[in-house]
N, C-alpha and C positions, 0 to 999 in steps of 0.2 A: 503493499499500501505506498502511496506515495506521499512525501509531507502535505504537495500541493491539496490531498485529497483532506486534509485532516484541518485544513483550515475556517477561522471565522473569521475572515477578513471581511465579509459581506454581511454577515449577521450586525451590521450598524444599529443605532436605537429607533432609526425609523424604519427599518426592515422588522424588526421587533414587535413595533407599535401595528406596523401593516400586517404582522402575521398574525396578534390576537386579535384586530380587528377582522380579519376574514373568516373567523368564528365568533363574532359579535359582540368580543369582549372589547371593553373601552378603559384602561387605566385612568384614575383620577390621580394616584399620584404616580411618581417615578418610578423606576426600575431598578431595585435595590439588588445589586450581585450578592449572592450567596457564595458562601465557602466551598466551591467545586472548582476542579480542574480540567476532568473527562468531560464534562459536558458543561453551558452554560444554563445557570440554575439563577432566576431572579424571584424575589417576594415583588407585593404591587397590591394596592385597594382600587377597585373598579368604581365604577360610577354609583352603582348600587351598594356600595360600603364593604363589598365582599372582600376577603383577604384572602388570595390566592397565590403559589407557587408556580411558575412556569418553566419547564424545563427545555432547552434545546439541545436536542442529542448531538453528539458528538458526528460529524459526517463521514460517512462508509464504515463506521463501527461496528454499527448492529445493519441488519437487512430489515424489511418490513415485518415480516414472518416472524424475525427474533424478537424485535421488541414487543409485537405483540403478542409472543407467551412469557412475556414479562408479563402484559396489564392481564393477561390470563388465571398466570398463576398467582396474584395479588389479588384478584376480586374471587379465586376459591380461595384464598386464605382469609379474607375479609368476611366470606359467607360461614365459613367456619368456626368466627368469631374472634379472630386475630386481630389487636388492634395494629393498623398499619395506614401510613398514606397511599391510597390508592389513584390511577389516575382518573380521572372526572371523565362525563362523557357529554361530547356538545357535538350536535348536527348526528345522532346514534354513532359518533364514534369517540374513541379515547388517545387514539393519534392520529395527527394531522401534518401534512406539510404545507409550507412555504418557500418559496425561493430557493428548495434545494436541503433545505431542514425539514427534519421531524420534532415535533413538539408535542408535550402535555402537559396539561394541567392539572395541579393539585390543589388542595383547600392546606391554607397556613395554620397548622398545628399551634402555634404560638407555646413552643412546647422549649425544654432546654435539652440539651445532648449529656447522655450518661457520662458522668465521669469516671474514667480508669479506674479511680479510686474508692469508689462507690459499692465497696462492700455490701450493704443492707439492700441496695437495688436487687443484687444479682439472683435472690431467689426467685422472685418477679420475674427477672430476666430469662432465667431458667423453664418458669413453666410456659411464658412465652415460646422461649426456643423447642420445647417438647414440641408443642400443639405444633408448630409450623413445621418441625419435619416428621409429625405424625402424619400430617396432609401430603407433605413432601414425596413420602414412600409410595404413596397410591398415584404421582404425578408425572408424567413423563415427559421430559422434554423432547421434541424431535428436532426442532432447529438449532438450538441452542446447544453447546459444547460440553462435552463430558470432561471434568479435570483429569486431566492426564500428567501429571508430576514431572516423569522424566523428559517427557515431549516439550512441556513451558520451558524446563530448565534448558535443553536443547536448541529450542527457539530464541531464549533471552543471550543466551551465550552465543548464538550466530549471530546476532544482532550486535551486541557488543564487541566482535572482532573487529567492528568496522568504527567503531567509537573512537572519535578524535580527542577525546580530554581523556584518556587514560594516560598515566603516564609511563613513558618508555621503560623504566626501573619497574613499574608493578604487572605488565602486564603478562609476562612469562609466569610468573609466583601466581597471579589471579585466575589464570585459565588451569593452571596446573591445579590448582586448589579443588575448582569448580568439576575437574575431571575426575578427584578424589570424590567428592563429593555426589557425583554422578555413579561411580560405582557402587558406594554404601548404600545410597536411596536404591537403586536397580533393585539390590538383595533383599529390601524391607518387603516387597511384593503388595506395594499400596494397590493396582492396579485389583488384587482379591477382595478389596474391602465395596460392601454393598453399596449401589451408587443412588442417592435419593436427589430431589428437587431441593436443592438448600438454596440459602440468601446470596452466599459466597462470598461477600465483603461485610461478615457481621463484627466490624469494630465498632468500640463505642460511640463514634460519631454518627454511626448509623442507626443509631438505637435514641428516640428522645422521652423524658419521664413529662408525663403531662397528668395532672391529680394524681402522683405515685405509680403511675401506669406506664410501662414501655410501650414505646408504639415503635413500629418497626419502618425505617425509610430508604428509599434507593435501592431497587431490587435489579440495578442495572448489571450486576455481576452475577445474576442468579441462573445455574448451571445446574449438570447432574454432578455429583461430588460426594465423600463420605461425608457422614455428621458430624464428626469430630472438626472439618474444615470451620463449619460455624462456631466452634468452640474453644478452639485455641485462640483464635485471635481476640477473646476476649480476658486472657490471661495477661498481666502486667508483672513486673516486679521480678524479685530473686524465687528461689526454689519454693520457699516456706509460703511466700507471699500470695504464688500460683496455686500453691495446692490447698490453701484458702478460699481463694477465688472459684476455682475447679469446684470444691466440694459445695459451693453455696450453690452455683451454676446449677449441678446433676441433682442435688438434691430439689430443686425445685424443676428440674427435667422430669426426674421420675415422677412425680404428680401425674404428668399427661404422657408419659412415652418410656418406654424401654432405653436405657442407652449402655452397646455394648463397649466397657469399659477398655477391651483389648485394642481398640481403636486409638486411645492412650499414646501406645507405643510410637505412633506416626507423628506425633506433634511436629516434633524439631525437623523431621524431614519438609514438611509443611509448612514451617516457620522459615527454611533455609530455601526450600524453593520461590517464597515470597519476596524475601532479601534482593535474591538474583532475579526475580521477574521487575521487583521494583526497580532496582537499576535501569533494567532493559526500556521501561515504561517512561522513565524521565529521558532517558536518551532519545527514542524514538518521536516525544513528544518536543523535542526539546527546539524546533522551530517555531512552534505555538508562543508567541511573546509571554504567555502568561506563566511559562515554566521558566524560561531564564531571568525572569522578575521574582518569581518565589523562590526559585532551586537556584541560586546563585554560589553553594558552595559546589553545585553539581562538577564544576570545571576548576578546582580548586586540587592541588594535590595530597591537601590534607584528606581530605573526602577519600580518596581514593585509597590511601594507606590506611584508613579507617575502617573501610569496607573489606581490606585485601584480612586487617586483622579479624572482623567481623565473621566474615567466612569461614576463618581458620579455626577460630573459637566453635563454630557451628560443628566444625568436623569432629572435636572434641565432645560435643555436646550429643552427637548422633550416635555414639558410641556409649552414653552413659545409661543408667537405668534410668527408663521412662517415668513419667510421673505416676504416682498408684493412689489409690484410694481404700477404706476399708473395704471387706468382703460386701458389707449389705450395699454398696454402691454399683 
């Protein structure tokens, strides 16, 4: 995919307003940009004092069928009683197109993001996640991808081979480390895990708290994958902190769904994959001014030194005893 296909250059404020007008929505306030790099997301209040969020999807990242699968999954989750932000229907559609951009509207939840250290909320998050996965186990994506860890690492490594920002002294040890990581992960047999429909990007910023209850947002990365992929991204801090967080999440999860704790053995493989994929993601999007503006450290030697150290540390963690809980979990 060429960098030209990823541009938002034509998505001017005038284009945004014209897109909204095409489905009969007329903002009374300006469009306030929200924190999103992959898509362009704005909040506003319309002429009827209704508060909306509009998401303009990154061009050519997902096709129409893949975006509609996202919307269908969200609707199914909502109908099952899960709290989440779902695309709204205008003119009998949840997905709209204007000037080459797909876009959707959502209600503005007026909620706060889950804090990474908010232990007290993790039990309720676990309940919500168990409910999400219970539905996800019965839902089959056709157009959206299935998570393949080795394939994802291979694609990311291939992309980084052409990265102009990696210092020469770092290149050889970096790719040697990635090769060692691939060897270790390939022996972990992640592909044998049961694949269900998952959120795919279940970090704290994609969970909002409203009236004390968690609401899921941004299903842009939903896919077929193992349940543990939506669990480990909620874990932060050292091992003891992660064990406490995990126990709270799974205690809630078990209220709605069974969780096979054997999947916990794959957390560090999935974490390592995300580290490598994240670097590749920034590299592929570097021509987007939002990335060079928000990730200026990406082109510094210090960043690449720290990345190498981080991946070398992950090599060690891949051999360590995985997180475990008491037998009742």
